[in-house]
A tleap script that builds the chain and sets N, CA, C and O, in Angstrom:
source leaprc.protein.ff14SB
mol = sequence {
  NGLU TYR MET ARG PHE PRO ASP GLU THR LEU
  PHE ASP LYS GLU GLY ASP CYS ASP CYS LYS
  SER PHE LEU ALA ALA MET LEU PHE LYS ALA
  LEU GLY LYS SER ALA LEU PHE LEU MET SER
  LYS GLN CYS GLN HIE ALA ALA VAL ALA VAL
  GLU CYS THR GLU GLU TRP VAL GLU GLN ILE
  PRO ASP ILE LYS ARG GLU GLN VAL VAL LYS
  GLU TYR ASN GLY LYS MET TYR MET TYR CYS
  GLU THR THR SER ASP GLY PHE LYS VAL GLY
  HIE ILE GLN ASP GLY GLU SER ILE HIE ALA
  PHE ASP GLY ILE VAL GLU CILE
}
set mol.1.N position { 13.551 27.336 0.359 }
set mol.1.CA position { 13.282 25.969 0.075 }
set mol.1.C position { 12.445 25.380 1.224 }
set mol.1.O position { 12.617 25.731 2.391 }
set mol.2.N position { 11.564 24.501 0.858 }
set mol.2.CA position { 10.718 23.834 1.861 }
set mol.2.C position { 10.550 22.376 1.462 }
set mol.2.O position { 10.792 21.994 0.317 }
set mol.3.N position { 10.132 21.572 2.432 }
set mol.3.CA position { 9.900 20.184 2.143 }
set mol.3.C position { 8.516 20.043 1.531 }
set mol.3.O position { 7.514 20.472 2.105 }
set mol.4.N position { 8.484 19.441 0.367 }
set mol.4.CA position { 7.188 19.238 -0.327 }
set mol.4.C position { 6.388 18.146 0.352 }
set mol.4.O position { 6.940 17.244 0.982 }
set mol.5.N position { 5.071 18.246 0.211 }
set mol.5.CA position { 4.203 17.135 0.622 }
set mol.5.C position { 4.354 16.056 -0.431 }
set mol.5.O position { 4.717 16.368 -1.565 }
set mol.6.N position { 4.089 14.789 -0.103 }
set mol.6.CA position { 4.249 13.719 -1.096 }
set mol.6.C position { 3.524 13.968 -2.415 }
set mol.6.O position { 4.075 13.684 -3.478 }
set mol.7.N position { 2.277 14.503 -2.366 }
set mol.7.CA position { 1.585 14.726 -3.626 }
set mol.7.C position { 2.270 15.826 -4.460 }
set mol.7.O position { 2.212 15.792 -5.689 }
set mol.8.N position { 2.898 16.775 -3.814 }
set mol.8.CA position { 3.630 17.830 -4.548 }
set mol.8.C position { 4.865 17.228 -5.232 }
set mol.8.O position { 5.189 17.575 -6.368 }
set mol.9.N position { 5.531 16.342 -4.537 }
set mol.9.CA position { 6.730 15.716 -5.096 }
set mol.9.C position { 6.350 14.895 -6.349 }
set mol.9.O position { 7.057 14.914 -7.356 }
set mol.10.N position { 5.242 14.193 -6.261 }
set mol.10.CA position { 4.757 13.416 -7.434 }
set mol.10.C position { 4.352 14.340 -8.555 }
set mol.10.O position { 4.700 14.094 -9.710 }
set mol.11.N position { 3.619 15.409 -8.243 }
set mol.11.CA position { 3.150 16.354 -9.260 }
set mol.11.C position { 4.320 17.077 -9.931 }
set mol.11.O position { 4.372 17.185 -11.157 }
set mol.12.N position { 5.261 17.574 -9.113 }
set mol.12.CA position { 6.381 18.306 -9.621 }
set mol.12.C position { 7.441 17.435 -10.306 }
set mol.12.O position { 8.261 17.914 -11.090 }
set mol.13.N position { 7.393 16.129 -9.978 }
set mol.13.CA position { 8.392 15.166 -10.478 }
set mol.13.C position { 9.804 15.578 -10.116 }
set mol.13.O position { 10.742 15.375 -10.887 }
set mol.14.N position { 9.948 16.166 -8.919 }
set mol.14.CA position { 11.257 16.534 -8.443 }
set mol.14.C position { 11.204 16.775 -6.933 }
set mol.14.O position { 10.130 16.915 -6.348 }
set mol.15.N position { 12.341 16.818 -6.341 }
set mol.15.CA position { 12.460 17.042 -4.909 }
set mol.15.C position { 13.828 16.645 -4.448 }
set mol.15.O position { 14.521 15.875 -5.112 }
set mol.16.N position { 14.222 17.168 -3.312 }
set mol.16.CA position { 15.537 16.782 -2.778 }
set mol.16.C position { 15.361 15.610 -1.830 }
set mol.16.O position { 14.301 14.984 -1.806 }
set mol.17.N position { 16.382 15.311 -1.054 }
set mol.17.CA position { 16.360 14.080 -0.253 }
set mol.17.C position { 15.211 14.011 0.742 }
set mol.17.O position { 14.640 12.941 0.951 }
set mol.18.N position { 14.864 15.135 1.355 }
set mol.18.CA position { 13.766 15.075 2.335 }
set mol.18.C position { 12.440 14.866 1.665 }
set mol.18.O position { 11.605 14.133 2.195 }
set mol.19.N position { 12.203 15.476 0.524 }
set mol.19.CA position { 10.941 15.311 -0.218 }
set mol.19.C position { 10.788 13.890 -0.687 }
set mol.19.O position { 9.733 13.286 -0.494 }
set mol.20.N position { 11.819 13.341 -1.301 }
set mol.20.CA position { 11.751 11.980 -1.846 }
set mol.20.C position { 11.662 10.921 -0.735 }
set mol.20.O position { 10.969 9.914 -0.878 }
set mol.21.N position { 12.369 11.166 0.364 }
set mol.21.CA position { 12.331 10.216 1.473 }
set mol.21.C position { 10.972 10.201 2.143 }
set mol.21.O position { 10.466 9.138 2.503 }
set mol.22.N position { 10.371 11.387 2.314 }
set mol.22.CA position { 9.040 11.435 2.918 }
set mol.22.C position { 7.995 10.781 2.010 }
set mol.22.O position { 7.103 10.085 2.494 }
set mol.23.N position { 8.104 11.004 0.688 }
set mol.23.CA position { 7.232 10.332 -0.264 }
set mol.23.C position { 7.396 8.816 -0.142 }
set mol.23.O position { 6.402 8.096 -0.051 }
set mol.24.N position { 8.616 8.332 -0.138 }
set mol.24.CA position { 8.871 6.897 -0.033 }
set mol.24.C position { 8.293 6.317 1.249 }
set mol.24.O position { 7.676 5.252 1.226 }
set mol.25.N position { 8.488 7.017 2.378 }
set mol.25.CA position { 7.949 6.563 3.654 }
set mol.25.C position { 6.433 6.422 3.597 }
set mol.25.O position { 5.871 5.446 4.096 }
set mol.26.N position { 5.781 7.398 2.990 }
set mol.26.CA position { 4.308 7.360 2.882 }
set mol.26.C position { 3.839 6.257 1.936 }
set mol.26.O position { 2.793 5.650 2.163 }
set mol.27.N position { 4.600 5.998 0.885 }
set mol.27.CA position { 4.256 4.873 -0.019 }
set mol.27.C position { 4.432 3.529 0.696 }
set mol.27.O position { 3.601 2.633 0.543 }
set mol.28.N position { 5.516 3.385 1.479 }
set mol.28.CA position { 5.671 2.146 2.260 }
set mol.28.C position { 4.481 1.972 3.218 }
set mol.28.O position { 3.943 0.876 3.377 }
set mol.29.N position { 4.096 3.070 3.838 }
set mol.29.CA position { 2.955 2.998 4.766 }
set mol.29.C position { 1.676 2.575 4.046 }
set mol.29.O position { 0.901 1.772 4.565 }
set mol.30.N position { 1.464 3.112 2.866 }
set mol.30.CA position { 0.287 2.747 2.077 }
set mol.30.C position { 0.289 1.260 1.704 }
set mol.30.O position { -0.758 0.640 1.515 }
set mol.31.N position { 1.501 0.717 1.606 }
set mol.31.CA position { 1.650 -0.729 1.291 }
set mol.31.C position { 1.583 -1.603 2.527 }
set mol.31.O position { 1.717 -2.823 2.440 }
set mol.32.N position { 1.373 -0.973 3.694 }
set mol.32.CA position { 1.237 -1.723 4.935 }
set mol.32.C position { 2.536 -1.964 5.687 }
set mol.32.O position { 2.563 -2.748 6.636 }
set mol.33.N position { 3.611 -1.305 5.280 }
set mol.33.CA position { 4.904 -1.449 5.933 }
set mol.33.C position { 5.175 -0.225 6.797 }
set mol.33.O position { 4.925 0.910 6.393 }
set mol.34.N position { 5.684 -0.477 7.980 }
set mol.34.CA position { 6.151 0.633 8.831 }
set mol.34.C position { 7.444 1.168 8.233 }
set mol.34.O position { 8.244 0.421 7.670 }
set mol.35.N position { 7.630 2.469 8.368 }
set mol.35.CA position { 8.858 3.095 7.833 }
set mol.35.C position { 9.341 4.161 8.814 }
set mol.35.O position { 8.571 4.669 9.630 }
set mol.36.N position { 10.619 4.487 8.721 }
set mol.36.CA position { 11.201 5.573 9.485 }
set mol.36.C position { 11.667 6.641 8.516 }
set mol.36.O position { 12.342 6.351 7.528 }
set mol.37.N position { 11.304 7.870 8.805 }
set mol.37.CA position { 11.827 9.013 8.084 }
set mol.37.C position { 13.067 9.443 8.869 }
set mol.37.O position { 12.977 9.808 10.042 }
set mol.38.N position { 14.223 9.394 8.207 }
set mol.38.CA position { 15.507 9.643 8.880 }
set mol.38.C position { 16.112 10.978 8.443 }
set mol.38.O position { 16.112 11.313 7.259 }
set mol.39.N position { 16.623 11.730 9.408 }
set mol.39.CA position { 17.297 12.986 9.118 }
set mol.39.C position { 18.647 13.026 9.831 }
set mol.39.O position { 18.767 12.586 10.975 }
set mol.40.N position { 19.648 13.549 9.156 }
set mol.40.CA position { 20.990 13.653 9.766 }
set mol.40.C position { 21.514 15.044 9.584 }
set mol.40.O position { 21.692 15.515 8.461 }
set mol.41.N position { 21.765 15.714 10.713 }
set mol.41.CA position { 22.423 17.034 10.671 }
set mol.41.C position { 23.865 16.875 10.201 }
set mol.41.O position { 24.365 17.675 9.410 }
set mol.42.N position { 24.525 15.830 10.701 }
set mol.42.CA position { 25.932 15.555 10.353 }
set mol.42.C position { 26.116 15.384 8.866 }
set mol.42.O position { 27.025 15.974 8.283 }
set mol.43.N position { 25.286 14.601 8.249 }
set mol.43.CA position { 25.391 14.320 6.801 }
set mol.43.C position { 24.625 15.306 5.939 }
set mol.43.O position { 24.775 15.314 4.717 }
set mol.44.N position { 23.795 16.147 6.574 }
set mol.44.CA position { 22.883 17.022 5.867 }
set mol.44.C position { 22.131 16.238 4.801 }
set mol.44.O position { 22.157 16.553 3.611 }
set mol.45.N position { 21.452 15.187 5.298 }
set mol.45.CA position { 20.768 14.255 4.398 }
set mol.45.C position { 19.537 13.678 5.069 }
set mol.45.O position { 19.469 13.590 6.295 }
set mol.46.N position { 18.583 13.293 4.274 }
set mol.46.CA position { 17.399 12.592 4.733 }
set mol.46.C position { 17.278 11.287 3.949 }
set mol.46.O position { 17.664 11.206 2.783 }
set mol.47.N position { 16.741 10.285 4.606 }
set mol.47.CA position { 16.560 8.969 3.972 }
set mol.47.C position { 15.382 8.296 4.626 }
set mol.47.O position { 14.709 8.888 5.469 }
set mol.48.N position { 15.125 7.048 4.240 }
set mol.48.CA position { 14.049 6.292 4.802 }
set mol.48.C position { 14.573 4.909 5.149 }
set mol.48.O position { 15.501 4.401 4.521 }
set mol.49.N position { 13.961 4.313 6.160 }
set mol.49.CA position { 14.248 2.912 6.505 }
set mol.49.C position { 12.905 2.222 6.530 }
set mol.49.O position { 11.927 2.760 7.048 }
set mol.50.N position { 12.862 1.036 5.970 }
set mol.50.CA position { 11.618 0.279 5.882 }
set mol.50.C position { 11.673 -0.939 6.804 }
set mol.50.O position { 12.708 -1.596 6.921 }
set mol.51.N position { 10.567 -1.226 7.443 }
set mol.51.CA position { 10.484 -2.395 8.321 }
set mol.51.C position { 10.863 -3.623 7.510 }
set mol.51.O position { 10.448 -3.789 6.363 }
set mol.52.N position { 11.669 -4.487 8.143 }
set mol.52.CA position { 12.148 -5.654 7.428 }
set mol.52.C position { 12.036 -6.910 8.296 }
set mol.52.O position { 11.852 -6.834 9.510 }
set mol.53.N position { 12.151 -8.035 7.652 }
set mol.53.CA position { 12.121 -9.322 8.338 }
set mol.53.C position { 13.570 -9.828 8.508 }
set mol.53.O position { 14.511 -9.304 7.912 }
set mol.54.N position { 13.698 -10.849 9.332 }
set mol.54.CA position { 15.016 -11.461 9.503 }
set mol.54.C position { 15.568 -11.996 8.207 }
set mol.54.O position { 16.778 -11.977 7.985 }
set mol.55.N position { 14.660 -12.488 7.323 }
set mol.55.CA position { 15.097 -13.012 6.004 }
set mol.55.C position { 15.766 -11.897 5.205 }
set mol.55.O position { 16.774 -12.141 4.541 }
set mol.56.N position { 15.226 -10.674 5.257 }
set mol.56.CA position { 15.836 -9.548 4.558 }
set mol.56.C position { 17.221 -9.286 5.123 }
set mol.56.O position { 18.187 -9.113 4.380 }
set mol.57.N position { 17.307 -9.259 6.459 }
set mol.57.CA position { 18.592 -8.972 7.127 }
set mol.57.C position { 19.646 -9.983 6.720 }
set mol.57.O position { 20.797 -9.615 6.489 }
set mol.58.N position { 19.273 -11.252 6.627 }
set mol.58.CA position { 20.198 -12.297 6.262 }
set mol.58.C position { 20.774 -12.140 4.862 }
set mol.58.O position { 21.832 -12.690 4.555 }
set mol.59.N position { 20.070 -11.380 4.004 }
set mol.59.CA position { 20.556 -11.162 2.621 }
set mol.59.C position { 21.710 -10.153 2.574 }
set mol.59.O position { 22.426 -10.073 1.575 }
set mol.60.N position { 21.889 -9.391 3.646 }
set mol.60.CA position { 22.942 -8.348 3.690 }
set mol.60.C position { 24.228 -9.008 4.227 }
set mol.60.O position { 24.177 -9.711 5.237 }
set mol.61.N position { 25.345 -8.796 3.582 }
set mol.61.CA position { 26.629 -9.339 4.082 }
set mol.61.C position { 26.877 -8.854 5.518 }
set mol.61.O position { 26.564 -7.714 5.861 }
set mol.62.N position { 27.446 -9.740 6.349 }
set mol.62.CA position { 27.700 -9.390 7.752 }
set mol.62.C position { 28.376 -8.076 7.930 }
set mol.62.O position { 28.026 -7.311 8.828 }
set mol.63.N position { 29.361 -7.785 7.076 }
set mol.63.CA position { 30.154 -6.574 7.215 }
set mol.63.C position { 29.314 -5.319 7.020 }
set mol.63.O position { 29.671 -4.267 7.552 }
set mol.64.N position { 28.221 -5.388 6.284 }
set mol.64.CA position { 27.379 -4.226 6.002 }
set mol.64.C position { 26.179 -4.103 6.935 }
set mol.64.O position { 25.601 -3.021 7.040 }
set mol.65.N position { 25.782 -5.196 7.624 }
set mol.65.CA position { 24.587 -5.211 8.428 }
set mol.65.C position { 24.534 -4.076 9.439 }
set mol.65.O position { 23.494 -3.436 9.596 }
set mol.66.N position { 25.630 -3.822 10.117 }
set mol.66.CA position { 25.680 -2.790 11.162 }
set mol.66.C position { 25.399 -1.419 10.567 }
set mol.66.O position { 24.853 -0.551 11.248 }
set mol.67.N position { 25.760 -1.213 9.316 }
set mol.67.CA position { 25.597 0.077 8.683 }
set mol.67.C position { 24.192 0.312 8.132 }
set mol.67.O position { 23.789 1.463 7.966 }
set mol.68.N position { 23.428 -0.760 7.842 }
set mol.68.CA position { 22.142 -0.569 7.147 }
set mol.68.C position { 20.920 -1.043 7.933 }
set mol.68.O position { 19.788 -0.817 7.508 }
set mol.69.N position { 21.141 -1.706 9.091 }
set mol.69.CA position { 19.997 -2.241 9.847 }
set mol.69.C position { 19.941 -1.553 11.205 }
set mol.69.O position { 20.966 -1.367 11.860 }
set mol.70.N position { 18.730 -1.178 11.622 }
set mol.70.CA position { 18.538 -0.494 12.891 }
set mol.70.C position { 17.301 -1.092 13.572 }
set mol.70.O position { 16.272 -1.315 12.934 }
set mol.71.N position { 17.423 -1.343 14.867 }
set mol.71.CA position { 16.241 -1.729 15.644 }
set mol.71.C position { 15.657 -0.461 16.241 }
set mol.71.O position { 16.379 0.367 16.797 }
set mol.72.N position { 14.333 -0.316 16.119 }
set mol.72.CA position { 13.656 0.869 16.661 }
set mol.72.C position { 12.270 0.443 17.126 }
set mol.72.O position { 11.491 -0.134 16.367 }
set mol.73.N position { 11.983 0.738 18.384 }
set mol.73.CA position { 10.696 0.388 18.992 }
set mol.73.C position { 10.316 -1.095 18.757 }
set mol.73.O position { 9.166 -1.415 18.457 }
set mol.74.N position { 11.298 -1.967 18.901 }
set mol.74.CA position { 11.032 -3.393 18.806 }
set mol.74.C position { 10.896 -3.956 17.398 }
set mol.74.O position { 10.562 -5.130 17.234 }
set mol.75.N position { 11.150 -3.131 16.373 }
set mol.75.CA position { 11.097 -3.582 14.987 }
set mol.75.C position { 12.448 -3.396 14.330 }
set mol.75.O position { 13.232 -2.538 14.737 }
set mol.76.N position { 12.720 -4.197 13.315 }
set mol.76.CA position { 13.954 -4.076 12.537 }
set mol.76.C position { 13.679 -3.251 11.274 }
set mol.76.O position { 12.685 -3.482 10.587 }
set mol.77.N position { 14.532 -2.321 10.980 }
set mol.77.CA position { 14.406 -1.464 9.803 }
set mol.77.C position { 15.684 -1.528 8.953 }
set mol.77.O position { 16.787 -1.669 9.483 }
set mol.78.N position { 15.519 -1.424 7.649 }
set mol.78.CA position { 16.643 -1.433 6.745 }
set mol.78.C position { 16.669 -0.128 5.959 }
set mol.78.O position { 15.638 0.368 5.504 }
set mol.79.N position { 17.863 0.409 5.815 }
set mol.79.CA position { 18.105 1.661 5.101 }
set mol.79.C position { 17.691 1.568 3.655 }
set mol.79.O position { 17.891 0.551 2.991 }
set mol.80.N position { 17.100 2.670 3.174 }
set mol.80.CA position { 16.677 2.729 1.774 }
set mol.80.C position { 16.979 4.128 1.247 }
set mol.80.O position { 16.343 5.098 1.658 }
set mol.81.N position { 17.931 4.234 0.354 }
set mol.81.CA position { 18.305 5.508 -0.249 }
set mol.81.C position { 17.282 5.852 -1.328 }
set mol.81.O position { 16.903 4.994 -2.125 }
set mol.82.N position { 16.841 7.094 -1.351 }
set mol.82.CA position { 15.781 7.489 -2.295 }
set mol.82.C position { 16.220 8.520 -3.312 }
set mol.82.O position { 15.440 8.845 -4.208 }
set mol.83.N position { 17.438 9.055 -3.221 }
set mol.83.CA position { 17.809 10.157 -4.066 }
set mol.83.C position { 18.789 9.825 -5.185 }
set mol.83.O position { 19.024 10.650 -6.069 }
set mol.84.N position { 19.355 8.640 -5.155 }
set mol.84.CA position { 20.340 8.275 -6.170 }
set mol.84.C position { 19.860 7.065 -6.940 }
set mol.84.O position { 19.235 6.173 -6.366 }
set mol.85.N position { 20.135 7.020 -8.200 }
set mol.85.CA position { 19.790 5.864 -9.030 }
set mol.85.C position { 20.690 4.689 -8.677 }
set mol.85.O position { 21.836 4.872 -8.267 }
set mol.86.N position { 20.168 3.503 -8.837 }
set mol.86.CA position { 20.951 2.292 -8.695 }
set mol.86.C position { 21.016 1.719 -7.279 }
set mol.86.O position { 21.557 0.631 -7.079 }
set mol.87.N position { 20.474 2.436 -6.297 }
set mol.87.CA position { 20.485 1.914 -4.928 }
set mol.87.C position { 19.290 0.999 -4.735 }
set mol.87.O position { 18.205 1.239 -5.264 }
set mol.88.N position { 19.514 -0.049 -3.970 }
set mol.88.CA position { 18.450 -0.986 -3.594 }
set mol.88.C position { 18.268 -0.890 -2.086 }
set mol.88.O position { 19.117 -0.332 -1.391 }
set mol.89.N position { 17.176 -1.425 -1.582 }
set mol.89.CA position { 16.984 -1.458 -0.129 }
set mol.89.C position { 18.181 -2.225 0.447 }
set mol.89.O position { 18.527 -3.316 -0.007 }
set mol.90.N position { 18.792 -1.615 1.455 }
set mol.90.CA position { 19.964 -2.227 2.100 }
set mol.90.C position { 21.288 -1.715 1.586 }
set mol.90.O position { 22.331 -2.055 2.144 }
set mol.91.N position { 21.281 -0.895 0.524 }
set mol.91.CA position { 22.518 -0.327 0.022 }
set mol.91.C position { 22.706 1.057 0.655 }
set mol.91.O position { 21.745 1.796 0.868 }
set mol.92.N position { 23.964 1.386 0.948 }
set mol.92.CA position { 24.282 2.698 1.522 }
set mol.92.C position { 25.655 3.080 0.977 }
set mol.92.O position { 26.473 2.213 0.667 }
set mol.93.N position { 25.900 4.382 0.862 }
set mol.93.CA position { 27.195 4.837 0.385 }
set mol.93.C position { 28.281 4.423 1.348 }
set mol.93.O position { 28.069 4.406 2.560 }
set mol.94.N position { 29.456 4.086 0.814 }
set mol.94.CA position { 30.609 3.691 1.629 }
set mol.94.C position { 30.880 4.802 2.653 }
set mol.94.O position { 30.829 5.990 2.336 }
set mol.95.N position { 31.161 4.387 3.856 }
set mol.95.CA position { 31.497 5.320 4.911 }
set mol.95.C position { 30.307 5.905 5.647 }
set mol.95.O position { 30.491 6.624 6.629 }
set mol.96.N position { 29.097 5.620 5.204 }
set mol.96.CA position { 27.904 6.124 5.858 }
set mol.96.C position { 27.233 5.023 6.650 }
set mol.96.O position { 27.512 3.843 6.433 }
set mol.97.N position { 26.338 5.397 7.580 }
set mol.97.CA position { 25.679 4.439 8.423 }
set mol.97.C position { 24.276 4.932 8.775 }
set mol.97.O position { 24.054 6.136 8.904 }
set mol.98.N position { 23.341 4.013 8.930 }
set mol.98.CA position { 22.000 4.341 9.351 }
set mol.98.C position { 22.018 4.973 10.727 }
set mol.98.O position { 21.100 5.714 11.080 }
set mol.99.N position { 23.053 4.690 11.511 }
set mol.99.CA position { 23.155 5.203 12.881 }
set mol.99.C position { 23.582 6.674 12.942 }
set mol.99.O position { 23.547 7.289 14.007 }
set mol.100.N position { 23.985 7.234 11.792 }
set mol.100.CA position { 24.362 8.673 11.730 }
set mol.100.C position { 23.116 9.575 11.693 }
set mol.100.O position { 23.216 10.791 11.861 }
set mol.101.N position { 21.956 8.967 11.474 }
set mol.101.CA position { 20.722 9.746 11.392 }
set mol.101.C position { 20.163 9.932 12.805 }
set mol.101.O position { 19.715 8.984 13.449 }
set mol.102.N position { 20.205 11.186 13.263 }
set mol.102.CA position { 19.794 11.487 14.629 }
set mol.102.C position { 18.342 11.899 14.767 }
set mol.102.O position { 17.793 11.912 15.868 }
set mol.103.N position { 17.735 12.229 13.668 }
set mol.103.CA position { 16.293 12.565 13.682 }
set mol.103.C position { 15.509 11.399 13.102 }
set mol.103.O position { 15.761 10.974 11.974 }
set mol.104.N position { 14.557 10.883 13.871 }
set mol.104.CA position { 13.792 9.725 13.436 }
set mol.104.C position { 12.312 9.964 13.684 }
set mol.104.O position { 11.906 10.300 14.797 }
set mol.105.N position { 11.498 9.788 12.629 }
set mol.105.CA position { 10.045 9.887 12.742 }
set mol.105.C position { 9.490 8.573 12.228 }
set mol.105.O position { 9.734 8.181 11.087 }
set mol.106.N position { 8.738 7.898 13.088 }
set mol.106.CA position { 8.101 6.639 12.686 }
set mol.106.C position { 6.830 6.945 11.908 }
set mol.106.O position { 5.968 7.685 12.383 }
set mol.107.N position { 6.714 6.376 10.714 }
set mol.107.CA position { 5.558 6.622 9.843 }
set mol.107.C position { 4.664 5.387 9.856 }
set mol.107.O position { 3.629 5.368 9.190 }
savepdb mol mol.pdb
quit
């Protein structure tokens, strides 16, 4: 198994968490938003975080903010799950946290 390039993921219409997260990060970049490609050895998962504004952060309930918002290089980023249906920017599975991702690549 290998991580597909974004165009391969689109062409194949499939991919696992790293393929879909990398594609999402590149799409955010194309839209002019900074993104983080996140990898977690602990969770064996990859995800993306998109640059956000304070207005976005205020939309997240206080109890969840710590789990889905991360400051990195002076910017605020919000977790974005790419592999499951029904997730929105700022949603994360119960018991998980953006801070569990130890590998970070700024896109």
